C-alpha positions in Angstrom: -19.1 50.0 -70.0 -18.8 46.9 -72.1 -16.2 44.2 -72.8 -16.4 42.9 -76.3 -16.8 39.2 -76.9 -16.3 36.7 -79.8 -20.1 36.9 -80.7 -19.9 40.7 -81.2 -19.2 42.4 -84.5 -21.0 45.9 -84.5 -21.3 47.8 -81.2 -23.4 51.0 -80.8 -22.4 52.9 -77.8 -25.7 54.5 -77.0 -26.1 56.5 -73.7 -25.3 60.0 -72.6 -22.7 58.9 -70.3 -18.9 58.4 -71.0 -18.6 54.8 -72.2 -15.6 52.4 -72.4 -15.5 49.5 -74.8 -12.8 47.2 -73.7 -11.2 45.0 -76.4 -10.4 41.4 -75.5 -6.8 40.0 -75.6 -5.9 40.1 -79.3 -4.0 36.8 -79.1 -7.3 34.9 -78.1 -9.2 36.5 -81.0 -6.8 36.7 -83.7 -8.5 38.0 -86.9 -11.8 39.2 -85.3 -13.1 42.5 -86.6 -15.3 44.9 -84.6 -17.0 48.1 -85.6 -17.7 50.3 -82.8 -19.8 53.6 -83.1 -20.6 56.3 -80.7 -24.3 56.6 -81.4 -25.2 58.9 -78.4 -22.5 59.2 -75.9 -20.8 62.3 -74.7 -17.4 60.5 -75.1 -16.5 56.9 -76.0 -13.3 55.3 -75.1 -12.0 52.1 -76.7 -9.4 50.4 -74.6 -6.9 47.8 -75.7 -6.3 44.7 -73.4 -3.4 44.8 -70.9 -0.3 46.2 -72.6 -1.6 45.8 -76.0 -2.1 48.8 -78.4 -4.4 49.9 -81.0 -2.2 51.1 -83.9 0.5 52.1 -81.3 -1.8 53.8 -78.7 -3.5 52.3 -75.5 -6.9 53.7 -76.3 -9.0 55.7 -78.8 -11.6 58.4 -77.8 -14.4 59.7 -79.9 -17.2 62.1 -79.6 -20.8 61.7 -81.0 -20.8 60.1 -84.4 -17.1 58.7 -84.5 -16.7 55.1 -85.3 -13.8 52.7 -85.8 -13.4 49.3 -87.3 -10.5 47.4 -85.7 -9.1 44.1 -86.2 -7.0 41.7 -83.9 -3.5 41.0 -85.6 -1.5 38.6 -83.2 -0.9 40.7 -80.2 -2.0 44.1 -81.4 -5.2 45.8 -82.6 -5.1 47.5 -86.0 -7.5 50.3 -87.1 -8.9 49.3 -90.5 -11.1 52.3 -90.8 -12.4 55.3 -88.9 -15.3 57.6 -89.7 -17.0 60.7 -88.1 -20.6 61.7 -88.8 -23.3 63.8 -87.2 -25.1 60.8 -85.8 
């Protein structure tokens, strides 16, 4: 599991276990953009901070090859793009 920080931009979730990427409080990183890809995990979870949401939901889940680019906008997270590939 991994908590994203201000020096992160592209995160590859790369293990055969279920992994959770925890987003920071959107109000403290307003405007930051992260791309998170499931490179080798059975299941990847992206969790918003506290009661914040990611396009209206508390978390995103994806299987191998799924990726999302998300951005902090005031007190919420927005999905800018999503993609699914075989790797």
